[in-house]
PADOKE-443551 format. One record per residue (C-alpha): residue in one letter; x, y, z. Coordinates in Angstrom, 3 decimals, decimal comma. Example, Ala and Ser with C-alpha at 12.3 -4.5 7.8 and 13.67 -1.06 7.14 Angstrom:
<sites>
SITE   marpa          u          v          w
SITE       a     12,300     -4,500      7,800
SITE       s     13,670     -1,060      7,140
</sites>
This chain:
<sites>
SITE   marpa          u          v          w
SITE       x   -138,629   -244,668    104,946
SITE       x   -135,040   -243,755    103,318
SITE       x   -136,871   -240,975    101,070
SITE       x   -138,532   -239,119    103,980
SITE       x   -136,671   -236,200    105,155
SITE       x   -135,303   -236,844    108,683
SITE       x   -137,248   -234,996    111,592
SITE       x   -135,636   -231,337    112,483
SITE       x   -134,385   -231,371    116,100
SITE       x   -135,993   -228,458    117,805
SITE       x   -132,411   -226,792    118,861
SITE       x   -131,708   -226,603    114,994
SITE       x   -135,145   -225,064    114,519
SITE       x   -134,401   -222,328    117,420
SITE       x   -130,858   -221,344    115,652
SITE       x   -133,234   -220,629    112,112
SITE       x   -134,307   -217,226    113,754
SITE       x   -131,612   -216,425    116,365
SITE       x   -133,064   -212,808    116,367
SITE       x   -136,302   -213,991    117,717
SITE       x   -135,590   -214,164    121,024
SITE       x   -133,989   -210,359    121,222
SITE       x   -136,306   -208,712    119,215
SITE       x   -137,772   -207,073    122,462
SITE       x   -134,165   -205,858    123,595
SITE       x   -134,522   -202,180    121,535
SITE       x   -137,598   -201,688    123,528
SITE       x   -135,915   -201,709    126,646
SITE       x   -132,576   -199,351    125,910
SITE       x   -133,350   -195,732    127,134
SITE       x   -134,251   -193,405    124,392
SITE       x   -132,044   -190,265    123,813
SITE       x   -133,672   -187,158    124,550
SITE       x   -131,473   -184,015    122,976
SITE       x   -133,347   -181,270    125,338
SITE       x   -131,931   -182,847    128,709
SITE       x   -128,923   -180,789    129,946
SITE       x   -126,740   -182,421    132,814
SITE       x   -125,870   -178,503    133,927
SITE       x   -129,538   -177,362    133,981
SITE       x   -130,165   -180,676    135,960
SITE       x   -128,306   -179,279    139,113
SITE       x   -129,802   -176,777    141,753
SITE       x   -129,566   -173,452    140,909
SITE       x   -126,842   -172,600    143,409
SITE       x   -124,748   -175,119    142,175
SITE       x   -125,064   -173,567    138,606
SITE       x   -124,431   -170,444    139,976
SITE       x   -120,979   -171,399    141,390
SITE       x   -120,064   -173,012    138,002
SITE       x   -121,085   -169,790    136,344
SITE       x   -118,511   -167,689    138,630
SITE       x   -115,884   -170,100    138,101
SITE       x   -116,158   -169,802    134,368
SITE       x   -117,155   -166,229    133,940
SITE       x   -114,695   -164,358    136,493
SITE       x   -111,101   -163,234    136,264
SITE       x   -108,915   -161,602    138,947
SITE       x   -107,677   -158,927    136,387
SITE       x   -109,515   -156,055    135,531
SITE       x   -111,331   -156,113    131,751
SITE       x   -109,505   -153,072    129,991
SITE       x   -112,213   -151,027    127,684
SITE       x   -111,668   -150,447    124,712
SITE       x   -108,242   -151,410    124,366
SITE       x   -106,844   -155,004    125,394
SITE       x   -105,847   -155,996    128,890
SITE       x   -102,030   -157,059    129,149
SITE       x   -102,693   -160,192    130,589
SITE       x   -105,016   -162,662    129,119
SITE       x   -108,261   -163,677    130,802
SITE       x   -109,196   -167,192    130,641
SITE       x   -113,264   -166,515    130,905
SITE       x   -115,632   -168,917    129,376
SITE       x   -117,738   -166,214    127,598
SITE       x   -118,950   -169,242    125,307
SITE       x   -121,169   -170,431    128,185
SITE       x   -123,670   -167,533    127,019
SITE       x   -124,218   -168,685    124,069
SITE       x   -125,489   -172,219    124,913
SITE       x   -128,921   -171,695    125,631
SITE       x   -131,314   -168,709    126,553
SITE       x   -131,596   -169,981    130,000
SITE       x   -128,145   -169,973    130,750
SITE       x   -127,355   -166,583    129,315
SITE       x   -130,273   -165,086    131,412
SITE       x   -128,949   -166,688    134,476
SITE       x   -125,320   -165,897    133,945
SITE       x   -124,911   -162,624    132,021
SITE       x   -125,590   -160,654    135,393
SITE       x   -122,750   -162,464    136,900
SITE       x   -120,243   -161,499    133,521
SITE       x   -120,690   -158,046    134,684
SITE       x   -121,022   -157,674    138,407
SITE       x   -118,422   -160,264    139,720
SITE       x   -115,378   -158,712    137,502
SITE       x   -113,475   -155,400    137,225
SITE       x   -113,614   -153,113    134,687
SITE       x   -111,149   -150,273    133,498
SITE       x   -111,470   -147,256    131,861
SITE       x   -108,834   -144,716    130,580
SITE       x   -111,316   -141,825    129,601
SITE       x   -114,867   -140,516    130,593
SITE       x   -116,172   -141,215    127,190
SITE       x   -115,035   -145,132    127,209
SITE       x   -116,998   -145,266    130,236
SITE       x   -120,253   -143,437    128,557
SITE       x   -120,300   -145,554    125,565
SITE       x   -119,714   -148,960    127,083
SITE       x   -123,057   -148,467    128,460
SITE       x   -124,569   -148,454    125,189
SITE       x   -122,391   -150,834    122,922
SITE       x   -122,559   -153,581    126,040
SITE       x   -125,399   -155,716    126,921
SITE       x   -128,145   -154,118    129,104
SITE       x   -126,893   -156,190    132,122
SITE       x   -123,436   -153,632    131,921
SITE       x   -125,502   -151,757    134,512
SITE       x   -124,580   -154,323    137,000
SITE       x   -121,173   -153,789    137,058
SITE       x   -120,237   -153,415    140,537
SITE       x   -116,301   -152,396    140,369
SITE       x   -114,337   -150,146    138,132
SITE       x   -111,034   -148,746    137,743
SITE       x   -110,156   -145,470    136,159
SITE       x   -106,943   -144,416    135,155
SITE       x   -106,561   -140,455    134,839
SITE       x   -104,384   -138,625    133,369
SITE       x   -103,541   -134,703    134,066
SITE       x   -104,250   -133,687    130,759
SITE       x   -107,858   -135,388    131,299
SITE       x   -108,583   -134,218    134,656
SITE       x   -111,164   -131,562    133,876
SITE       x   -112,949   -133,980    131,673
SITE       x   -112,966   -136,439    134,389
SITE       x   -114,071   -134,091    137,185
SITE       x   -117,110   -132,853    135,084
SITE       x   -118,068   -136,612    134,489
SITE       x   -117,982   -137,713    137,877
SITE       x   -119,765   -134,593    139,634
SITE       x   -122,267   -134,764    136,610
SITE       x   -126,184   -135,720    137,551
SITE       x   -127,379   -135,875    133,982
SITE       x   -128,642   -138,748    132,804
SITE       x   -126,909   -138,988    129,358
SITE       x   -123,242   -138,635    130,875
SITE       x   -122,344   -139,241    134,130
SITE       x   -120,822   -141,607    136,816
SITE       x   -124,467   -141,713    138,451
SITE       x   -126,230   -142,793    135,925
SITE       x   -123,892   -144,982    133,745
SITE       x   -123,218   -147,109    136,494
SITE       x   -125,993   -147,376    139,154
SITE       x   -124,824   -150,638    141,219
SITE       x   -121,439   -149,221    141,426
SITE       x   -119,936   -150,497    145,063
SITE       x   -115,650   -150,043    144,243
SITE       x   -114,180   -147,153    142,883
SITE       x   -110,516   -147,114    142,069
SITE       x   -109,014   -143,498    140,560
SITE       x   -105,402   -144,128    139,514
SITE       x   -103,976   -140,511    138,921
SITE       x   -100,497   -140,293    137,993
SITE       x    -99,571   -137,034    139,667
SITE       x    -96,054   -136,146    138,438
SITE       x    -93,086   -137,211    137,042
SITE       x    -89,739   -136,595    138,808
SITE       x    -86,588   -136,886    136,569
SITE       x    -88,134   -137,031    133,375
SITE       x    -85,839   -137,127    130,466
SITE       x    -87,036   -133,321    129,258
SITE       x    -86,708   -132,158    132,934
SITE       x    -83,207   -133,940    133,086
SITE       x    -81,938   -132,077    130,176
SITE       x    -83,123   -128,923    131,047
SITE       x    -81,293   -128,924    134,566
SITE       x    -78,297   -131,190    133,502
SITE       x    -77,261   -128,040    130,819
SITE       x    -77,736   -125,268    133,906
SITE       x    -74,418   -125,470    135,270
SITE       x    -75,210   -126,497    138,541
SITE       x    -71,863   -127,286    140,788
SITE       x    -73,471   -130,301    142,999
SITE       x    -70,311   -131,695    143,766
SITE       x    -71,283   -131,304    147,021
SITE       x    -74,718   -133,232    147,268
SITE       x    -73,189   -136,456    145,516
SITE       x    -72,031   -137,547    148,537
SITE       x    -73,220   -140,805    150,600
SITE       x    -76,284   -142,919    148,803
SITE       x    -76,570   -140,378    146,259
SITE       x    -73,162   -141,146    144,625
SITE       x    -73,748   -141,583    141,087
SITE       x    -76,885   -139,875    140,170
SITE       x    -77,539   -137,152    137,703
SITE       x    -77,210   -133,684    138,857
SITE       x    -80,713   -133,132    138,099
SITE       x    -81,979   -136,134    139,775
SITE       x    -79,715   -134,955    142,694
SITE       x    -81,453   -131,875    143,091
SITE       x    -85,112   -133,178    142,891
SITE       x    -84,414   -135,755    145,423
SITE       x    -82,921   -132,940    147,803
SITE       x    -86,233   -131,012    147,241
SITE       x    -88,109   -134,198    148,236
SITE       x    -85,964   -134,336    151,332
SITE       x    -86,290   -130,975    152,395
SITE       x    -90,100   -130,994    151,931
SITE       x    -90,454   -133,770    153,985
SITE       x    -87,708   -132,470    156,636
SITE       x    -89,621   -129,373    157,277
SITE       x    -92,834   -131,368    157,870
SITE       x    -90,891   -133,610    160,410
SITE       x    -89,800   -130,637    162,206
SITE       x    -93,252   -128,900    162,158
SITE       x    -94,672   -131,877    163,356
SITE       x    -91,966   -132,633    166,081
SITE       x    -92,822   -129,203    167,664
SITE       x    -96,739   -129,514    167,364
SITE       x    -96,165   -132,775    169,483
SITE       x    -93,539   -131,039    171,982
SITE       x    -95,831   -127,844    172,477
SITE       x    -98,634   -130,584    173,271
SITE       x    -96,626   -132,309    175,796
SITE       x    -95,469   -129,072    177,199
SITE       x    -99,151   -127,832    177,758
SITE       x   -100,213   -131,199    179,286
SITE       x    -97,489   -131,128    181,984
SITE       x    -98,333   -127,699    182,984
SITE       x   -101,556   -128,528    183,535
SITE       x   -100,875   -130,984    186,102
SITE       x    -99,180   -128,462    188,514
SITE       x   -101,060   -125,497    190,394
SITE       x   -101,007   -121,933    189,016
SITE       x   -101,478   -118,980    191,147
SITE       x   -101,953   -116,856    188,078
SITE       x   -105,432   -115,418    187,395
SITE       x   -107,497   -115,915    184,335
SITE       x   -106,890   -112,447    183,230
SITE       x   -103,419   -113,043    182,528
SITE       x   -103,994   -116,076    179,832
SITE       x   -102,523   -115,822    176,795
SITE       x   -103,446   -117,789    174,060
SITE       x   -100,406   -119,574    172,175
SITE       x    -99,627   -118,731    169,014
SITE       x   -100,752   -120,981    166,152
SITE       x    -98,521   -123,596    164,223
SITE       x    -96,476   -122,230    161,144
SITE       x    -97,836   -123,126    158,248
SITE       x    -95,492   -123,058    155,472
SITE       x    -97,272   -121,770    152,388
SITE       x    -97,952   -124,748    149,427
SITE       x    -95,567   -124,536    146,812
SITE       x    -96,910   -125,070    142,950
SITE       x    -96,200   -128,564    142,033
SITE       x    -94,505   -127,504    138,472
SITE       x    -92,188   -125,557    140,503
SITE       x    -91,431   -128,149    143,466
SITE       x    -90,604   -130,867    140,394
SITE       x    -88,181   -128,689    139,118
SITE       x    -86,005   -128,308    141,947
SITE       x    -87,930   -126,291    144,395
SITE       x    -88,281   -123,233    141,826
SITE       x    -84,527   -122,302    142,831
SITE       x    -82,671   -120,617    139,649
SITE       x    -79,584   -122,603    138,125
SITE       x    -76,566   -120,804    140,323
SITE       x    -73,536   -122,249    140,691
SITE       x    -73,350   -123,522    144,057
SITE       x    -76,228   -125,581    145,174
SITE       x    -79,068   -124,084    146,979
SITE       x    -78,675   -123,418    150,561
SITE       x    -80,570   -126,155    152,949
SITE       x    -83,801   -124,918    154,289
SITE       x    -83,827   -122,625    157,766
SITE       x    -84,311   -124,662    160,773
SITE       x    -88,054   -124,723    162,297
SITE       x    -88,868   -121,929    164,751
SITE       x    -88,619   -122,641    168,629
SITE       x    -91,426   -124,112    170,009
SITE       x    -93,784   -121,866    171,797
SITE       x    -93,724   -121,000    175,280
SITE       x    -96,127   -123,198    177,738
SITE       x    -99,541   -121,425    178,521
SITE       x   -100,521   -120,289    181,356
SITE       x   -103,194   -122,017    183,529
SITE       x   -106,623   -121,014    184,771
SITE       x   -106,890   -120,471    188,638
SITE       x   -107,970   -123,545    190,358
SITE       x   -106,241   -126,107    188,508
SITE       x   -108,860   -125,718    185,431
SITE       x   -106,932   -126,866    181,986
SITE       x   -106,081   -123,866    180,224
SITE       x   -105,816   -123,360    176,301
SITE       x   -104,037   -126,345    174,665
SITE       x   -102,958   -125,964    171,261
SITE       x   -104,451   -128,485    169,200
SITE       x   -102,754   -131,109    166,516
SITE       x   -101,868   -129,066    163,087
SITE       x   -105,319   -129,570    160,847
SITE       x   -104,878   -129,379    157,238
SITE       x   -106,142   -126,359    155,370
SITE       x   -109,128   -128,529    154,281
SITE       x   -110,373   -129,338    157,935
SITE       x   -108,964   -132,923    158,273
SITE       x   -106,148   -133,825    160,632
SITE       x   -102,798   -135,181    159,138
SITE       x   -100,425   -136,445    161,154
SITE       x    -98,694   -138,828    158,628
SITE       x    -95,340   -136,727    157,699
SITE       x    -94,975   -138,186    154,402
SITE       x    -98,565   -138,146    153,194
SITE       x    -98,869   -134,533    154,599
SITE       x    -95,989   -133,514    152,403
SITE       x    -97,898   -134,500    149,529
SITE       x   -101,243   -132,911    150,234
SITE       x    -99,431   -129,761    150,160
SITE       x    -99,391   -130,105    146,484
SITE       x   -103,117   -131,352    146,592
SITE       x   -104,678   -128,061    145,067
SITE       x   -102,684   -127,753    142,052
SITE       x   -102,542   -131,814    141,249
SITE       x   -106,163   -131,545    141,017
SITE       x   -106,543   -134,331    144,022
SITE       x   -108,974   -131,871    145,757
SITE       x   -111,165   -131,511    142,619
SITE       x   -111,705   -135,051    142,532
SITE       x   -112,888   -135,479    145,900
SITE       x   -115,079   -132,754    146,132
SITE       x   -116,708   -133,830    142,525
SITE       x   -117,918   -136,923    143,979
SITE       x   -119,144   -135,044    147,182
SITE       x   -122,555   -134,933    145,778
SITE       x   -123,033   -137,990    142,906
SITE       x   -121,727   -140,762    145,155
SITE       x   -123,556   -143,382    146,775
SITE       x   -123,434   -143,780    150,212
SITE       x   -122,350   -147,602    149,281
SITE       x   -119,826   -146,642    147,327
SITE       x   -116,267   -146,575    148,573
SITE       x   -113,744   -144,666    146,674
SITE       x   -110,531   -144,916    146,741
SITE       x   -107,762   -142,636    144,702
SITE       x   -104,313   -143,576    144,251
SITE       x   -101,868   -140,999    143,258
SITE       x    -98,815   -141,886    141,758
SITE       x    -95,250   -139,937    141,854
SITE       x    -92,079   -141,397    139,941
SITE       x    -88,719   -141,088    141,392
SITE       x    -85,498   -143,505    140,897
SITE       x    -85,485   -146,868    142,454
SITE       x    -82,842   -145,963    144,730
SITE       x    -84,698   -143,287    146,302
SITE       x    -87,775   -145,183    146,800
SITE       x    -85,723   -147,645    148,958
SITE       x    -83,962   -144,167    150,499
SITE       x    -87,678   -143,237    151,550
SITE       x    -88,433   -146,578    152,803
SITE       x    -85,741   -146,506    155,250
SITE       x    -86,457   -143,320    156,459
SITE       x    -90,483   -143,700    157,042
SITE       x    -90,800   -147,483    157,654
SITE       x    -93,608   -147,071    159,678
SITE       x    -95,451   -145,037    156,863
SITE       x    -94,555   -146,837    153,598
SITE       x    -95,471   -150,647    152,681
SITE       x    -93,915   -151,929    149,402
SITE       x    -95,472   -154,373    147,209
SITE       x    -93,620   -157,249    145,157
SITE       x    -92,614   -154,711    142,310
SITE       x    -90,425   -152,588    144,934
SITE       x    -92,847   -149,598    144,722
SITE       x    -93,714   -147,973    147,946
SITE       x    -97,226   -146,641    149,261
SITE       x    -99,037   -144,864    152,329
SITE       x   -101,640   -146,135    154,208
SITE       x   -105,107   -145,051    153,020
SITE       x   -106,246   -141,464    154,627
SITE       x   -109,717   -139,474    154,334
SITE       x   -109,828   -136,364    152,078
SITE       x   -113,216   -134,867    151,938
SITE       x   -114,812   -138,293    152,637
SITE       x   -112,467   -140,143    150,225
SITE       x   -109,411   -142,740    150,749
SITE       x   -106,448   -141,119    149,210
SITE       x   -103,299   -142,762    148,973
SITE       x    -99,719   -141,603    147,640
SITE       x    -97,853   -144,270    145,870
SITE       x    -93,719   -143,782    144,980
SITE       x    -93,034   -145,819    141,863
SITE       x    -89,211   -146,274    141,512
SITE       x    -87,332   -146,182    137,528
SITE       x    -84,409   -146,728    136,691
SITE       x    -81,721   -143,835    135,959
SITE       x    -79,563   -144,596    132,877
SITE       x    -75,793   -144,655    134,217
SITE       x    -76,687   -146,114    137,428
SITE       x    -78,198   -149,348    136,701
SITE       x    -81,059   -148,940    139,015
SITE       x    -78,685   -149,574    141,813
SITE       x    -79,960   -150,551    145,478
</sites>
């Protein structure tokens, strides 16, 4: 029949409902879980490595001042969730270094910072001479309210940088330059071109070092002489034994006097050189029968520690006035056994004289990339102490080499 509608094909009927075949597709896709964290799905060991990478810096954090270098530390990681904060906040304090310039700053930091600040293991202290008494009181205190022992209970590494004095400061240069000192005889050699005041102070340093070297050479010669004599037979009796005289110990000069040109008045002529060292003592007689006699011991510092290091020994002659000894003693009863303490005493002289000292003592000084020289660390009252010689430019010399 023409008036009857044609029968619809099966293919066309399926196209009328194209979404019917995909009705179950959305139910098969995985649903998004907002509580899922890829970081927290990692093992704890891997998460801690990520925390160390994101939260540590090779440079110390200054407080309350800003550090001169920018720290690329992702502290926003601590704000993600409570679990991440609990796992990582201790790393922020225990794996970084912190620098304080006043004892009150270190004491207040414990109050204003997170309770995790008690996990700090490494701190740097920069001490000024005028604050020395405050620091010794803080380091030696045993009170719970204000002391290094209770502010940093987990401290393992303590570095103290103390500026012990500056030779040739502008005020000193002006004072000595107008003293009318005729220093033409001192301007020869490597010191040509230096201001007169700086020449005086360089001569003072060299004189002090020369005295120490001569004294040590005398002691070494006496030891070798005594050892050679012990290998020979002697017929003298024990009644004739005479102990050798003790080594000459030059009295310590106040550091303030040392920095002003060995304390010499301003004469028209340069100060005379130091007197030559006394002759070595005679070899001691030996006991009968080839037994060893009295051998003079190596010179010991006044505080009971041996210091064969000539430059370091010259420096320690001024330790009492500069406060190095008081710093070491203040830590004797309060420092923990596991805490390593190192003190770096910084002295400033012209750069060209740093080069001169390095040439004189190449085995005793090590230079860094900035050109400063530093001795090796040596024990003083159980504390590692080093002397750093920092150079500065002198106007008119261009910091010449």
